[in-house]
KEKE-3310 file (N, C-alpha, C; in steps of 0.2 Angstrom, whole numbers, plus 5000, padded with zeros to 4 digits):
npx = (5608:5607:5592:5585:5580:5566:5564:5554:5554:5555:5545:5534:5535:5533:5520:5515:5515:5515:5530:5537:5549:5551:5554:5567:5567:5562:5546:5530:5517:5504:5493:5482:5470:5470:5457:5450:5458:5458:5444:5444:5451:5443:5431:5434:5448:5465:5483:5497:5514:5525:5539:5548:5548:5557:5565:5571:5580:5580:5588:5592:5596:5595:5586:5572:5574:5580:5570:5560:5566:5567:5555:5538:5526:5521:5531:5532:5521:5518:5514:5521:5519:5512:5508:5513:5508:5518:5529:5544:5550:5558:5572:5567:5553:5547:5544:5553:5550:5536:5531:5530:5531:5535:5534:5543:5548:5553:5566:5567:5564:5555:5557:5547:5549:5547:5551:5558:5565:5574:5588:5590:5582:5589:5601:5597:5592:5603:5611:5606:5608:5614:5616:5620:5611:5608:5608:5601:5600:5588:5582:5585:5584:5572:5555:5539:5522:5506:5491:5475:5458:5441:5440:5452:5457:5450:5456:5470:5469:5468:5481:5488:5489:5487:5475:5468:5458:5458:5468:5469:5467:5481:5489:5500:5506:5518:5524:5521:5518:5510:5518:5531:5542:5542:5536:5530:5514:5504:5491:5489:5489:5487:5475:5463:5454:5454:5463:5480:5498:5512:5528:5542:5556:5567:5571:5560:5550:5545:5538:5529:5521:5516:5508:5499:5492:5486:5479:5469:5462:5448:5442:5444:5457:5469:5484:5490:5494:5505:5498:5484:5486:5488:5476:5467:5472:5471:5457:5454:5461:5474:5490:5503:5520:5531:5521:5509:5515:5530:5548:5544:5532:5522:5518:5506:5500:5497:5487:5491:5491:5487:5497:5507:5514:5515:5518:5530:5548:5554:5563:5563:5551:5547:5545:5535:5525:5523:5518:5506:5500:5498:5491:5489:5492:5489:5480:5480:5468:5454:5445:5431:5427:5415:5412:5414:5430:5447:5458:5475:5492:5500:5491:5484:5474:5460:5450:5433:5434:5445:5457:5473:5473:5479:5486:5485:5489:5488:5478:5465:5454:5441:5438:5427:5418:5416:5421:5430:5443:5453:5468:5474:5483:5476:5472:5468:5455:5447:5446:5437:5425:5413:5417:5418:5429:5440:5447:5461:5461:5471:5465:5453:5441:5437:5424:5425:5422:5427:5429:5426:5437:5437:5436:5427)
npy = (6526:6508:6499:6488:6471:6461:6444:6438:6445:6443:6435:6443:6452:6444:6441:6452:6464:6481:6489:6498:6510:6509:6514:6511:6498:6488:6487:6479:6489:6488:6476:6474:6485:6498:6500:6488:6479:6483:6481:6467:6463:6468:6461:6448:6439:6443:6443:6451:6454:6459:6459:6468:6474:6476:6465:6462:6452:6450:6445:6436:6438:6452:6456:6460:6471:6480:6482:6487:6500:6506:6506:6512:6506:6493:6480:6470:6465:6456:6439:6423:6420:6431:6447:6465:6481:6496:6510:6518:6530:6546:6557:6569:6571:6566:6552:6538:6527:6517:6500:6482:6471:6455:6442:6428:6418:6417:6428:6430:6439:6447:6461:6470:6481:6496:6497:6508:6512:6503:6504:6515:6513:6501:6507:6516:6508:6500:6509:6512:6501:6497:6487:6476:6467:6453:6456:6454:6457:6451:6454:6453:6440:6435:6433:6441:6438:6445:6439:6444:6448:6444:6430:6425:6417:6404:6400:6399:6389:6377:6374:6371:6361:6368:6375:6389:6397:6398:6407:6422:6439:6449:6439:6425:6410:6397:6386:6371:6375:6374:6364:6368:6370:6379:6391:6408:6412:6425:6433:6447:6463:6475:6480:6480:6471:6458:6442:6435:6437:6430:6424:6419:6409:6415:6405:6397:6404:6406:6394:6393:6405:6401:6390:6395:6404:6394:6387:6396:6398:6394:6404:6415:6422:6435:6443:6457:6474:6488:6500:6497:6493:6505:6512:6504:6504:6517:6519:6513:6521:6519:6523:6529:6528:6542:6549:6551:6550:6554:6560:6572:6571:6569:6553:6556:6566:6560:6551:6540:6537:6526:6516:6521:6520:6525:6518:6513:6516:6524:6530:6547:6548:6556:6569:6567:6563:6575:6582:6575:6578:6592:6593:6591:6602:6600:6588:6572:6568:6559:6562:6565:6570:6582:6591:6587:6580:6576:6574:6578:6573:6585:6596:6611:6613:6622:6634:6640:6653:6654:6653:6645:6629:6617:6602:6591:6574:6561:6556:6550:6543:6535:6518:6510:6519:6528:6541:6556:6554:6557:6559:6570:6583:6594:6609:6608:6613:6610:6596:6587:6574:6578:6591:6605:6607:6614:6610:6616:6616:6618:6633:6632:6630:6616:6608:6598:6585:6581:6565:6550:6537:6520:6525:6519)
npz = (6339:6339:6336:6348:6346:6350:6355:6346:6335:6320:6318:6321:6310:6300:6301:6296:6304:6308:6311:6324:6331:6348:6365:6363:6356:6342:6339:6337:6332:6327:6319:6311:6312:6325:6331:6328:6334:6347:6351:6349:6361:6371:6369:6367:6365:6365:6360:6366:6363:6374:6376:6378:6390:6406:6417:6434:6445:6463:6476:6491:6509:6511:6502:6503:6512:6503:6493:6500:6504:6491:6485:6485:6489:6502:6503:6512:6515:6505:6500:6496:6478:6476:6468:6467:6463:6462:6465:6461:6470:6467:6474:6473:6474:6463:6452:6448:6441:6437:6443:6444:6458:6462:6473:6473:6482:6499:6501:6488:6474:6460:6450:6439:6426:6416:6399:6394:6404:6409:6411:6418:6430:6435:6438:6447:6458:6461:6466:6478:6485:6497:6507:6500:6493:6482:6465:6449:6432:6421:6410:6396:6393:6394:6388:6387:6386:6385:6387:6385:6389:6390:6386:6388:6399:6397:6385:6388:6398:6391:6389:6401:6416:6428:6438:6432:6435:6448:6451:6457:6454:6453:6458:6456:6447:6446:6434:6423:6406:6391:6388:6392:6405:6420:6419:6422:6427:6427:6435:6429:6421:6408:6403:6409:6405:6409:6411:6408:6411:6404:6408:6400:6395:6383:6373:6373:6368:6355:6352:6362:6359:6347:6351:6359:6350:6342:6351:6354:6342:6339:6348:6342:6343:6342:6336:6345:6344:6350:6349:6352:6364:6371:6369:6376:6389:6392:6392:6404:6413:6417:6422:6411:6410:6407:6401:6409:6422:6429:6431:6437:6443:6457:6467:6474:6468:6456:6459:6465:6479:6485:6483:6491:6505:6521:6532:6533:6530:6516:6501:6501:6508:6519:6513:6505:6514:6520:6510:6508:6520:6519:6507:6490:6475:6463:6452:6445:6433:6425:6410:6399:6383:6379:6369:6351:6347:6349:6362:6365:6370:6379:6376:6381:6396:6400:6410:6410:6408:6401:6407:6410:6417:6417:6410:6396:6398:6392:6378:6368:6355:6362:6358:6363:6368:6358:6358:6363:6375:6390:6400:6412:6421:6433:6441:6459:6462:6451:6450:6454:6450:6437:6436:6425:6411:6399:6383:6374:6358:6344:6338:6345:6358:6367:6375:6390:6402:6419:6425:6435:6437:6431:6414:6406)
capx = (5608:5603:5586:5585:5575:5563:5565:5550:5554:5554:5538:5529:5536:5530:5513:5513:5514:5518:5535:5540:5554:5547:5558:5574:5565:5558:5540:5524:5512:5497:5493:5476:5468:5470:5451:5448:5462:5455:5438:5446:5453:5438:5426:5436:5455:5471:5489:5502:5521:5528:5545:5553:5548:5563:5565:5576:5579:5583:5588:5596:5593:5594:5582:5566:5576:5581:5564:5556:5569:5567:5548:5533:5521:5524:5532:5532:5514:5518:5515:5523:5514:5508:5512:5510:5509:5522:5533:5551:5550:5565:5573:5564:5546:5544:5544:5559:5547:5531:5534:5527:5535:5533:5537:5543:5548:5557:5572:5568:5559:5556:5554:5546:5550:5546:5557:5562:5568:5578:5595:5589:5580:5594:5606:5594:5591:5609:5614:5603:5609:5620:5618:5622:5606:5610:5604:5602:5596:5587:5578:5587:5583:5565:5550:5533:5516:5500:5485:5470:5451:5436:5440:5459:5458:5448:5461:5476:5468:5469:5488:5491:5485:5486:5468:5469:5452:5459:5473:5466:5470:5488:5493:5503:5508:5524:5523:5522:5513:5512:5524:5537:5543:5545:5533:5526:5507:5502:5484:5490:5488:5486:5470:5456:5449:5456:5468:5486:5504:5516:5535:5545:5563:5567:5572:5554:5545:5541:5534:5523:5517:5512:5503:5493:5488:5483:5473:5464:5459:5441:5439:5446:5462:5473:5490:5488:5500:5505:5493:5478:5488:5488:5469:5464:5474:5468:5450:5454:5464:5480:5496:5509:5526:5533:5516:5505:5519:5538:5552:5542:5525:5522:5513:5500:5497:5495:5481:5494:5492:5485:5503:5512:5513:5519:5519:5537:5552:5557:5566:5558:5545:5546:5543:5529:5521:5521:5513:5500:5496:5497:5487:5492:5489:5486:5479:5479:5461:5452:5440:5428:5425:5408:5412:5418:5437:5452:5463:5482:5497:5502:5486:5482:5467:5458:5443:5428:5436:5451:5464:5476:5473:5483:5489:5483:5495:5486:5472:5463:5447:5439:5434:5421:5413:5416:5421:5437:5444:5460:5470:5478:5484:5472:5472:5464:5448:5444:5448:5431:5421:5408:5420:5419:5435:5440:5454:5463:5463:5473:5462:5447:5441:5432:5422:5425:5420:5431:5426:5429:5440:5439:5432:5422)
capy = (6519:6503:6497:6481:6467:6456:6437:6436:6451:6441:6432:6448:6455:6439:6442:6459:6469:6488:6489:6505:6511:6511:6513:6508:6492:6488:6484:6479:6494:6486:6471:6476:6492:6499:6499:6481:6475:6485:6477:6460:6462:6470:6457:6441:6438:6445:6442:6456:6453:6465:6457:6474:6476:6474:6460:6461:6447:6453:6439:6436:6440:6459:6458:6464:6478:6485:6483:6492:6506:6510:6506:6516:6501:6489:6474:6465:6462:6451:6432:6419:6420:6438:6453:6471:6487:6500:6515:6520:6538:6549:6561:6576:6571:6563:6545:6536:6522:6512:6493:6477:6467:6448:6438:6421:6415:6421:6431:6430:6444:6449:6467:6471:6488:6499:6496:6514:6514:6498:6506:6520:6509:6497:6511:6519:6503:6498:6515:6512:6494:6498:6481:6470:6462:6451:6459:6451:6459:6446:6457:6451:6433:6434:6435:6442:6439:6447:6436:6448:6448:6439:6423:6423:6411:6398:6399:6397:6383:6372:6372:6369:6358:6372:6378:6396:6401:6399:6412:6428:6446:6451:6433:6421:6403:6395:6379:6369:6378:6373:6359:6371:6370:6385:6398:6412:6413:6430:6436:6454:6465:6483:6482:6480:6466:6451:6438:6433:6438:6424:6425:6413:6410:6417:6400:6394:6410:6405:6388:6395:6409:6397:6385:6400:6406:6388:6385:6402:6399:6394:6410:6421:6426:6439:6446:6464:6479:6493:6505:6495:6493:6512:6514:6500:6506:6524:6518:6511:6527:6517:6528:6527:6532:6546:6553:6553:6550:6555:6562:6578:6570:6565:6548:6558:6570:6555:6547:6534:6537:6519:6512:6525:6517:6528:6514:6511:6521:6523:6536:6553:6547:6562:6575:6565:6563:6582:6584:6572:6582:6599:6593:6593:6608:6598:6581:6569:6566:6557:6566:6563:6576:6584:6593:6583:6581:6571:6577:6575:6574:6592:6601:6615:6613:6629:6635:6643:6660:6654:6653:6639:6626:6611:6600:6584:6570:6556:6557:6546:6542:6528:6514:6508:6525:6532:6548:6558:6553:6558:6560:6576:6586:6600:6612:6604:6615:6607:6589:6583:6572:6583:6598:6607:6609:6615:6608:6620:6612:6623:6639:6631:6628:6611:6607:6591:6584:6577:6558:6545:6531:6520:6530:6515)
capz = (6343:6335:6339:6350:6344:6354:6352:6340:6330:6313:6318:6320:6304:6295:6302:6293:6309:6307:6317:6325:6337:6355:6370:6360:6353:6336:6342:6333:6334:6325:6314:6307:6314:6332:6334:6328:6339:6354:6352:6350:6368:6375:6369:6366:6367:6360:6363:6365:6364:6378:6379:6379:6397:6410:6423:6438:6451:6469:6480:6497:6515:6511:6496:6505:6514:6497:6490:6505:6503:6485:6482:6489:6492:6507:6500:6517:6515:6500:6502:6490:6473:6475:6465:6469:6459:6466:6461:6463:6471:6467:6480:6472:6474:6457:6451:6444:6437:6441:6442:6448:6463:6462:6478:6471:6488:6504:6499:6480:6471:6453:6448:6432:6425:6410:6394:6392:6410:6412:6413:6423:6436:6437:6441:6453:6463:6463:6470:6485:6487:6502:6511:6496:6491:6476:6460:6442:6426:6416:6404:6389:6392:6396:6384:6390:6382:6389:6384:6388:6386:6394:6384:6389:6404:6394:6380:6391:6402:6387:6389:6407:6421:6433:6437:6431:6438:6455:6451:6458:6451:6456:6461:6450:6449:6443:6432:6416:6402:6384:6388:6394:6412:6424:6416:6427:6424:6432:6433:6429:6414:6407:6399:6412:6402:6412:6407:6411:6408:6404:6408:6397:6393:6376:6369:6372:6366:6348:6353:6367:6355:6342:6354:6361:6344:6340:6356:6354:6336:6340:6351:6337:6346:6337:6339:6346:6345:6356:6348:6355:6372:6373:6370:6381:6396:6393:6395:6412:6417:6420:6420:6406:6412:6402:6399:6415:6427:6427:6437:6440:6446:6464:6466:6477:6463:6451:6462:6467:6486:6487:6483:6494:6512:6526:6538:6532:6528:6509:6498:6500:6512:6523:6509:6502:6519:6521:6504:6509:6525:6516:6501:6483:6472:6456:6452:6438:6432:6419:6407:6393:6379:6378:6362:6347:6347:6352:6366:6363:6375:6380:6374:6387:6399:6403:6413:6406:6407:6397:6411:6410:6423:6417:6403:6394:6397:6387:6375:6362:6354:6365:6353:6366:6369:6352:6361:6365:6382:6391:6407:6413:6428:6433:6448:6463:6462:6445:6450:6456:6445:6435:6434:6417:6409:6391:6380:6369:6352:6340:6341:6348:6365:6367:6382:6392:6409:6423:6426:6439:6433:6424:6409:6403)
cpx = (5604:5598:5587:5579:5573:5564:5561:5549:5552:5547:5533:5529:5533:5523:5510:5512:5518:5523:5537:5545:5550:5552:5565:5573:5561:5552:5534:5518:5505:5498:5488:5475:5468:5463:5449:5452:5460:5449:5439:5447:5447:5432:5428:5443:5460:5477:5494:5509:5524:5535:5550:5553:5555:5561:5571:5575:5583:5582:5593:5593:5592:5589:5576:5568:5577:5575:5560:5559:5567:5559:5543:5528:5525:5524:5532:5526:5513:5519:5518:5518:5510:5512:5509:5513:5513:5525:5540:5551:5557:5566:5570:5557:5543:5545:5549:5555:5541:5533:5529:5532:5532:5537:5537:5543:5552:5564:5573:5562:5560:5553:5553:5545:5548:5552:5561:5566:5573:5585:5595:5587:5585:5599:5604:5594:5598:5613:5612:5604:5615:5621:5619:5617:5609:5605:5606:5597:5595:5583:5579:5586:5576:5560:5543:5527:5510:5494:5479:5463:5447:5437:5448:5460:5456:5453:5467:5475:5469:5476:5492:5486:5483:5479:5468:5463:5453:5465:5470:5470:5476:5491:5495:5505:5514:5523:5523:5516:5515:5518:5530:5537:5544:5542:5529:5520:5504:5496:5485:5489:5487:5480:5463:5451:5450:5461:5475:5492:5509:5524:5538:5552:5563:5567:5565:5548:5541:5536:5528:5518:5513:5507:5497:5489:5484:5477:5468:5460:5451:5438:5441:5452:5466:5479:5488:5494:5500:5500:5486:5479:5487:5480:5466:5466:5472:5461:5449:5457:5470:5486:5501:5515:5529:5528:5512:5509:5526:5542:5549:5535:5525:5517:5506:5496:5494:5489:5484:5495:5491:5491:5508:5510:5518:5520:5526:5542:5555:5559:5561:5552:5543:5543:5536:5523:5518:5517:5506:5496:5494:5492:5490:5488:5486:5485:5478:5471:5459:5446:5437:5426:5417:5407:5416:5425:5441:5457:5470:5486:5499:5497:5485:5475:5466:5451:5439:5430:5443:5458:5466:5476:5476:5485:5486:5490:5494:5479:5471:5456:5445:5435:5427:5416:5412:5416:5428:5437:5452:5461:5474:5478:5480:5473:5467:5456:5444:5444:5442:5427:5415:5411:5420:5425:5435:5447:5455:5465:5464:5470:5455:5447:5435:5431:5423:5423:5424:5426:5429:5432:5437:5434:5426:5418)
cpy = (6514:6500:6490:6477:6462:6449:6436:6441:6448:6438:6437:6452:6450:6439:6448:6464:6476:6488:6496:6505:6513:6509:6509:6501:6493:6484:6484:6484:6492:6480:6472:6483:6492:6497:6492:6477:6477:6481:6470:6458:6463:6464:6449:6440:6440:6444:6448:6453:6459:6463:6462:6476:6473:6470:6460:6456:6451:6447:6440:6439:6448:6461:6462:6471:6483:6487:6488:6499:6510:6510:6510:6511:6497:6482:6468:6462:6456:6444:6429:6419:6426:6443:6459:6477:6492:6505:6516:6528:6540:6553:6568:6577:6568:6555:6543:6531:6519:6505:6488:6473:6461:6445:6431:6417:6419:6422:6430:6434:6445:6456:6468:6478:6490:6498:6502:6516:6509:6500:6511:6517:6505:6501:6514:6514:6501:6503:6515:6505:6494:6492:6475:6465:6460:6453:6456:6454:6454:6448:6454:6444:6430:6437:6436:6443:6440:6444:6439:6447:6443:6432:6421:6417:6405:6396:6396:6391:6377:6369:6371:6365:6362:6375:6386:6400:6402:6405:6419:6434:6447:6445:6429:6414:6401:6387:6377:6373:6377:6368:6362:6372:6377:6391:6401:6414:6418:6433:6444:6456:6473:6485:6483:6475:6459:6448:6437:6436:6432:6426:6419:6414:6411:6411:6396:6398:6408:6399:6390:6400:6405:6393:6389:6402:6400:6386:6390:6402:6399:6401:6416:6425:6429:6442:6454:6468:6484:6499:6503:6495:6500:6514:6510:6502:6513:6524:6517:6516:6524:6522:6525:6531:6536:6551:6556:6554:6551:6558:6568:6577:6566:6559:6551:6562:6565:6550:6540:6533:6530:6514:6516:6524:6521:6524:6511:6517:6520:6530:6542:6553:6553:6568:6573:6565:6570:6584:6581:6576:6589:6599:6595:6599:6606:6590:6578:6566:6563:6561:6563:6570:6576:6586:6588:6585:6576:6575:6574:6577:6582:6597:6604:6614:6620:6629:6638:6650:6660:6654:6646:6635:6619:6609:6593:6580:6564:6557:6552:6547:6535:6524:6511:6513:6529:6540:6550:6557:6555:6558:6567:6579:6593:6603:6609:6606:6612:6599:6584:6581:6577:6590:6599:6610:6610:6613:6613:6616:6617:6630:6639:6629:6622:6609:6599:6591:6579:6571:6554:6540:6525:6524:6526:6510)
cpz = (6339:6339:6342:6347:6349:6351:6346:6335:6323:6313:6317:6313:6299:6296:6299:6298:6306:6313:6318:6331:6343:6360:6368:6357:6347:6338:6337:6336:6332:6319:6309:6308:6322:6335:6334:6333:6346:6356:6353:6357:6372:6375:6368:6369:6362:6364:6361:6367:6367:6381:6380:6386:6401:6416:6427:6444:6457:6474:6487:6503:6516:6506:6498:6508:6508:6494:6494:6504:6497:6482:6487:6493:6498:6505:6505:6518:6510:6502:6495:6485:6473:6472:6467:6464:6464:6462:6465:6464:6470:6473:6479:6472:6469:6458:6446:6439:6441:6439:6446:6452:6463:6468:6475:6477:6493:6501:6491:6477:6464:6452:6441:6430:6418:6405:6394:6398:6413:6415:6419:6430:6439:6441:6448:6459:6465:6467:6477:6488:6492:6506:6507:6495:6484:6470:6453:6437:6421:6410:6397:6388:6393:6391:6388:6386:6387:6385:6388:6385:6390:6392:6385:6393:6400:6388:6383:6395:6398:6387:6395:6412:6427:6433:6438:6434:6445:6456:6451:6455:6456:6460:6454:6452:6444:6440:6425:6412:6395:6383:6390:6402:6414:6420:6422:6424:6429:6430:6434:6422:6414:6404:6402:6409:6404:6408:6411:6407:6409:6403:6406:6395:6385:6371:6368:6369:6360:6349:6357:6363:6351:6345:6357:6356:6342:6345:6356:6347:6336:6343:6347:6340:6340:6340:6340:6347:6350:6355:6352:6363:6375:6374:6375:6388:6398:6395:6402:6416:6420:6417:6415:6408:6406:6400:6405:6421:6425:6433:6440:6444:6452:6463:6469:6472:6457:6453:6464:6475:6489:6487:6487:6502:6517:6532:6538:6530:6521:6507:6498:6504:6516:6519:6507:6507:6521:6516:6505:6515:6523:6511:6495:6480:6465:6457:6445:6438:6425:6416:6401:6389:6378:6371:6358:6346:6350:6356:6365:6369:6374:6378:6381:6389:6402:6407:6408:6404:6402:6401:6411:6417:6423:6410:6402:6394:6393:6384:6369:6361:6357:6360:6356:6366:6363:6354:6363:6373:6383:6399:6407:6420:6427:6440:6452:6463:6456:6445:6452:6450:6443:6434:6427:6416:6401:6389:6374:6363:6346:6342:6343:6355:6365:6374:6384:6400:6413:6425:6431:6434:6435:6420:6406:6408)
residu = (MET:GLU:LEU:LYS:LYS:ILE:GLN:LEU:ASN:ASP:LEU:HIS:GLU:GLY:LEU:GLY:ALA:LYS:MET:VAL:PRO:PHE:ALA:GLY:TYR:ASN:MET:PRO:VAL:ARG:TYR:SER:SER:ASP:ILE:GLU:GLU:HIS:MET:THR:VAL:ARG:ASN:GLY:VAL:GLY:MET:PHE:ASP:VAL:SER:HIS:MET:GLY:GLU:PHE:MET:VAL:ARG:GLY:SER:LYS:ALA:LEU:ASP:LEU:ILE:GLN:ARG:VAL:THR:SER:ASN:ASP:ALA:SER:LYS:LEU:GLU:ASP:GLY:LYS:ALA:GLN:TYR:SER:CYS:LEU:PRO:ASN:ASP:LYS:GLY:GLY:ILE:VAL:ASP:ASP:LEU:LEU:VAL:TYR:LYS:LEU:LYS:ASP:GLU:GLU:TYR:MET:LEU:VAL:VAL:ASN:ALA:SER:ASN:ILE:GLU:LYS:ASP:TRP:ASN:TRP:ILE:SER:GLN:HIS:ASN:SER:GLU:GLY:ALA:GLU:MET:GLU:ASN:ILE:SER:ASP:SER:ILE:SER:LEU:PHE:ALA:VAL:GLN:GLY:PRO:LYS:ALA:THR:ALA:VAL:LEU:GLN:LYS:LEU:THR:ASP:THR:ASN:LEU:SER:GLU:VAL:LYS:PHE:TYR:THR:PHE:THR:HIS:GLY:GLU:PHE:ALA:GLY:VAL:LYS:ASP:VAL:ILE:MET:SER:ALA:THR:GLY:TYR:THR:GLY:ALA:GLY:GLY:PHE:GLU:LEU:TYR:ILE:LYS:ASN:GLU:ASP:ALA:GLU:GLU:VAL:TRP:ASN:LYS:ILE:MET:GLU:ALA:GLY:ARG:GLU:GLU:GLY:ILE:LYS:PRO:ILE:GLY:LEU:GLY:ALA:ARG:ASP:THR:LEU:ARG:LEU:GLU:MET:GLY:TYR:CYS:LEU:TYR:GLY:ASN:ASP:ILE:ASP:ASP:THR:THR:SER:PRO:LEU:GLU:ALA:GLY:LEU:GLY:TRP:ILE:THR:LYS:PHE:THR:LYS:ASP:PHE:ILE:ASN:ALA:ASP:ASN:LEU:LYS:LYS:GLN:LYS:GLU:GLU:GLY:VAL:THR:ARG:LYS:LEU:VAL:GLY:PHE:LYS:MET:VAL:ASP:LYS:GLY:ILE:PRO:ARG:HIS:ASP:TYR:ILE:ILE:GLU:ASP:ALA:GLU:GLY:ASN:GLU:ILE:GLY:LYS:VAL:THR:SER:GLY:THR:MET:SER:PRO:VAL:LEU:ASN:GLN:GLY:ILE:GLY:LEU:GLY:TYR:VAL:THR:LYS:GLU:PHE:SER:ALA:PRO:GLY:SER:GLU:ILE:TYR:ILE:ALA:VAL:ARG:ASN:ARG:LYS:LEU:LYS:ALA:GLU:VAL:ASN:LYS:LEU:PRO:LEU:ILE)
# end
């Protein structure tokens, strides 16, 4: 299958980005080094082009009914200008995808889904659209930039009259940005470092990108690739679909009980409610390495006696801690913070400790 190209593909290649196939797209993984880019976002400001993400519009009098049926969180609580983290439960106890639900206005919502699941999610939601909510897949016409870091708001403020400091976490505003009308400026992101995500029409993407880079020059803004995006989200303990959550992991096992609202009916709610009442047998936990070493996806987790108690789902060397960190599923009795676990790395057993999230 031919790789899809995001709108600014040539711009990133011109910046010297190392491009790799990711979720069917040719994407910039790094421009300099992962560690340098990671620290740029933690301490200053960086910009990610995450235009591979999918966007679906759901409109009409049945829009909310459909969203309530297919998502686990309670979208009826959303006011105009608010966003919500949620997931699409499948009918087997697992997760089709995790997503953001934006309420643009009454009877108009935008769902933002993972790039690797655009077609899968579209088909899943369409299949449950029995009442005929109006759906439109706008993924190919929208670019998405995540400007993240403690200096992000100051940089972006130079380009809009909207007071960005009033836009609270998980709320968004619609307006003129960098001379372009109708930009969604959303106080969301995947780094835990603060900042905004900007939804822009493809035809305006290059102009907006260049203006942000220019506006952030004094603050040392840099383009940031997917490599640092992964290490930043892992320090925060944010789940990555396909690693930490998938079609076989329940939201309750994944620590996503807070977005699983049994005050409404949704797909597979009864089974998940039963699981909540009976208690889960395994849990997704964050951990830090005590011994030197880097945990990797699919490494076995053992107890002190060498019994298998779980598996690593994501792991890396934390640039902030300079220590190996990871996420993984373990049996319930090893899920409390402070629990001692061991990561099987080749023929060695490396000690680690379960930690509360975030890991930094």
